[in-house]
C-alpha positions as CSV (number, residue, x, y, z in Angstrom):
1,M,116.7,143.1,82.4
2,L,115.4,145.5,84.8
3,S,113.0,144.4,87.6
4,V,109.8,146.3,86.0
5,E,110.2,144.5,82.5
6,R,110.9,141.2,83.9
7,I,107.8,141.7,86.0
8,N,105.9,142.8,83.2
9,T,107.1,139.7,81.1
10,I,106.1,137.0,84.0
11,K,102.5,139.1,84.1
12,Q,102.3,138.1,80.2
13,L,103.2,134.3,80.1
14,L,100.6,134.3,83.3
15,I,97.7,135.7,80.5
16,K,99.4,133.4,78.1
17,Y,100.0,129.9,79.8
18,E,97.9,130.5,83.2
19,S,101.0,129.4,85.3
20,V,104.9,129.8,85.7
21,S,107.7,128.1,87.5
22,I,110.0,129.6,89.8
23,P,113.0,127.1,88.5
24,E,112.0,128.0,84.8
25,L,111.5,131.5,85.1
26,S,115.2,131.6,87.2
27,K,116.9,130.5,84.0
28,Q,114.9,132.2,81.7
29,F,115.9,135.4,83.3
30,C,119.2,134.3,84.4
31,V,118.5,135.4,88.2
32,S,118.1,133.3,91.4
33,G,114.8,131.8,92.5
34,E,114.4,134.1,95.4
35,T,114.6,137.1,92.9
36,I,111.8,135.5,91.1
37,R,109.9,134.8,94.0
38,R,109.9,138.3,95.1
39,D,108.9,139.4,91.3
40,I,105.7,136.9,92.1
41,D,104.9,138.4,95.5
42,K,104.9,142.1,93.9
43,I,102.4,140.7,91.4
44,C,100.2,138.8,93.2
45,A,99.9,142.0,95.6
46,E,98.7,143.8,92.7
47,D,96.4,140.7,91.3
48,S,94.1,138.9,93.4
49,R,93.8,136.4,90.8
50,V,97.4,135.7,90.9
51,I,98.1,132.7,93.8
52,K,101.8,131.8,94.9
53,V,102.3,128.5,95.4
54,Y,105.0,126.1,96.1
55,G,107.5,125.8,93.1
56,G,105.4,128.9,91.4
57,A,102.2,130.8,90.5
58,Y,99.3,130.6,88.8
59,R,96.1,132.7,87.6
60,A,92.9,131.1,89.4
61,K,89.9,130.6,87.8
62,S,86.2,129.9,89.5
63,N,86.2,126.6,90.9
64,Q,89.4,125.4,89.2
65,D,92.6,123.5,90.4
66,P,95.9,124.2,90.1
67,P,97.6,123.8,86.9
68,Y,98.9,120.1,86.5
69,T,102.5,121.7,86.2
70,I,101.8,123.5,89.4
71,R,100.3,120.6,91.3
72,K,102.9,118.5,90.0
73,V,105.4,120.3,92.2
74,S,103.4,121.4,95.2
75,M,103.5,119.3,98.5
76,V,105.8,116.9,97.2
77,D,107.3,115.3,100.5
78,E,103.8,114.8,101.6
79,K,102.7,113.1,98.4
80,K,105.6,110.7,99.0
81,H,104.8,110.0,102.7
82,I,101.3,109.2,101.4
83,A,102.0,107.4,98.5
84,A,104.7,105.2,100.2
85,N,101.7,104.0,103.0
86,A,99.3,103.4,100.1
87,M,101.9,100.8,98.8
88,R,100.8,98.9,101.6
89,F,97.6,97.9,100.1
90,I,99.2,97.0,96.9
91,H,99.8,92.9,96.7
92,D,101.9,90.8,94.1
93,N,99.1,90.0,90.9
94,D,97.2,92.7,91.9
95,T,94.9,94.8,89.3
96,I,94.5,98.4,90.3
97,M,93.3,101.5,89.0
98,L,95.1,104.8,89.2
99,D,93.2,107.8,88.8
100,S,95.2,111.1,86.9
101,S,95.9,113.0,90.1
102,T,99.4,113.9,90.6
103,T,99.7,111.7,94.0
104,A,98.6,108.4,91.9
105,L,101.6,109.4,90.1
106,V,104.0,109.9,92.9
107,L,102.5,106.0,93.6
108,S,103.6,105.1,90.4
109,N,106.8,106.1,90.7
110,M,107.2,103.7,93.8
111,I,105.4,100.6,92.1
112,A,107.8,101.3,88.8
113,E,110.8,100.8,91.8
114,S,109.0,97.8,93.2
115,Q,109.6,94.4,91.8
116,L,105.4,93.7,92.0
117,N,103.7,92.2,89.1
118,L,100.8,94.3,88.3
119,T,97.9,95.4,86.1
120,V,97.6,98.7,86.4
121,I,94.6,100.5,84.9
122,T,94.4,104.1,84.3
123,N,93.8,106.9,82.4
124,S,96.5,109.1,83.2
125,L,99.5,109.4,80.5
126,S,101.8,110.6,82.6
127,I,101.4,107.3,84.5
128,V,101.4,105.0,81.6
129,N,104.8,107.1,80.5
130,E,106.2,106.0,84.1
131,L,105.4,102.3,84.0
132,C,105.9,102.0,80.3
133,E,109.4,100.7,80.6
134,C,108.5,98.1,83.5
135,P,107.9,94.5,82.4
136,N,106.7,93.5,85.2
137,I,103.5,95.7,84.8
138,C,100.6,95.3,82.3
139,I,99.1,98.6,81.4
140,V,95.6,98.9,80.6
141,N,95.3,102.8,79.0
142,I,91.6,103.9,79.2
143,G,91.7,106.0,76.3
144,G,89.1,109.0,75.0
145,S,89.6,112.7,74.7
146,F,93.1,113.7,75.8
147,D,93.0,116.6,78.3
148,I,96.4,118.1,78.1
149,N,95.1,120.4,81.8
150,S,95.2,116.9,83.2
151,R,97.8,115.0,81.1
152,S,94.7,112.6,81.2
153,F,91.8,111.0,78.9
154,R,88.2,112.0,79.6
155,G,85.0,111.9,78.2
156,N,82.4,109.1,77.3
157,I,84.9,106.9,75.8
158,T,86.9,106.9,78.7
159,L,83.7,106.3,81.1
160,S,82.3,103.5,78.1
161,S,85.8,101.9,78.5
162,L,86.0,101.5,82.1
163,K,82.7,99.4,82.3
164,N,84.3,96.7,81.0
165,Y,87.4,96.2,83.5
166,H,87.4,95.3,87.2
167,A,90.2,95.9,89.7
168,D,91.2,94.9,93.2
169,S,91.9,98.0,94.7
170,A,91.1,101.7,93.1
171,F,93.7,104.4,94.1
172,I,92.2,108.1,93.7
173,S,92.7,112.0,94.8
174,C,90.3,114.7,95.0
175,S,89.9,118.6,94.8
176,G,87.8,118.5,97.9
177,L,86.5,116.3,101.0
178,S,83.6,117.2,102.9
179,C,82.2,115.6,106.0
180,D,78.5,116.3,104.5
181,F,79.1,116.2,100.7
182,G,82.2,113.2,100.7
183,A,85.0,113.4,98.3
184,T,84.3,116.0,95.5
185,D,86.4,117.3,92.4
186,S,86.5,121.0,90.5
187,S,85.9,118.9,87.4
188,E,82.6,117.3,86.3
189,E,84.6,114.9,83.7
190,A,87.3,113.8,86.7
191,A,84.8,112.9,89.0
192,L,82.7,110.8,87.1
193,I,85.9,108.9,86.1
194,R,86.8,108.1,89.8
195,R,83.2,107.2,90.6
196,A,83.3,104.5,88.0
197,M,86.7,103.6,88.9
198,I,85.2,103.0,93.1
199,S,82.1,101.2,91.8
200,N,84.7,98.6,89.2
201,S,86.6,98.0,92.2
202,S,86.7,95.4,95.1
203,Y,88.1,98.6,97.6
204,S,88.7,102.1,97.2
205,I,91.6,104.1,98.8
206,L,91.4,107.5,99.0
207,L,95.0,109.4,98.6
208,V,94.0,113.1,100.2
209,D,97.1,115.3,101.4
210,S,95.5,117.1,104.7
211,N,94.4,120.8,102.6
212,K,92.0,119.3,101.1
213,F,90.1,118.2,104.2
214,G,86.8,120.7,104.9
215,R,87.0,121.8,101.2
216,C,83.9,121.5,99.0
217,K,84.1,121.4,95.4
218,T,81.2,121.3,92.8
219,N,81.4,118.1,92.0
220,R,80.7,115.1,94.0
221,I,82.5,112.2,93.4
222,A,81.6,109.5,96.1
223,D,80.2,109.5,100.0
224,I,82.9,108.9,102.5
225,G,81.2,105.6,103.2
226,Q,82.2,104.4,99.9
227,F,85.6,104.2,100.8
228,S,87.7,101.6,102.3
229,V,90.6,103.5,103.4
230,I,92.0,107.0,103.7
231,V,95.7,108.0,103.6
232,T,96.6,110.9,104.9
233,N,99.7,112.8,105.3
234,K,98.2,114.9,108.4
235,M,96.0,113.7,111.3
236,P,92.6,115.5,110.7
237,D,90.3,116.9,113.5
238,E,88.4,114.7,115.7
239,E,85.4,114.9,113.7
240,W,86.9,112.9,110.9
241,F,88.4,110.6,112.8
242,S,85.0,109.7,114.5
243,L,83.1,109.5,110.9
244,C,86.1,107.1,109.7
245,V,85.3,104.8,112.6
246,K,81.1,105.3,111.8
247,H,81.8,104.1,108.6
248,N,84.4,101.4,109.3
249,I,87.1,103.3,107.2
250,S,90.6,102.9,108.0
251,L,92.4,105.9,108.3
252,N,95.8,105.4,107.5
253,V,98.3,109.0,108.8
254,A,101.4,108.6,106.4
255,D,104.7,109.1,108.6
256,S,106.5,112.3,107.9
């Protein structure tokens, strides 16, 4: 296949599926990953709506996060460091809540490898699939309307079900973290679920990679002061450290 034909095909896949994976395209076209990266660079130069990220590319929409398939393979090492640090806040016989973020999914990978006896409450189908073979884990799957873009359950049924549960700790992420507006999300439904998880837990742990500091999305999850712990992969600016001190928040920077 000629380069121009391959690029046109990738464009069509982006229009149809909104995201593409470099490994999958490399396999499909029988070319190297580097060749696909050059193709994507050309597409990005032609169309500003196409965003290249680690592992692939996606067509950006206003105020939306990258597709789940892209987020799952982005900043993997950073998420592993954050999750490993977050494991310190999980104790045997705890009941915890995990949101539908890909960082929480990495945390569930580590929970699955541990010997901890836990009750895990989650609306994430991916996390349920990760933990379903663990005899030491009691899973409470919060049902509702399934959202394929986040691989999770959302909506009024989900929120209504969450009201019936309490957890020792909630582990959530966000799309943006602002000094003034707190933790925010691109999705109103996701923000409402994460807010409910915080309200129904004794402690709330925010798992946030460093590129989300200073960003502010449309939907508020919670004020900074509502979190007990913030776990990130890189020390933020001094203003964040001061803010955590002001609100008595434990700021944990994961070892890299």
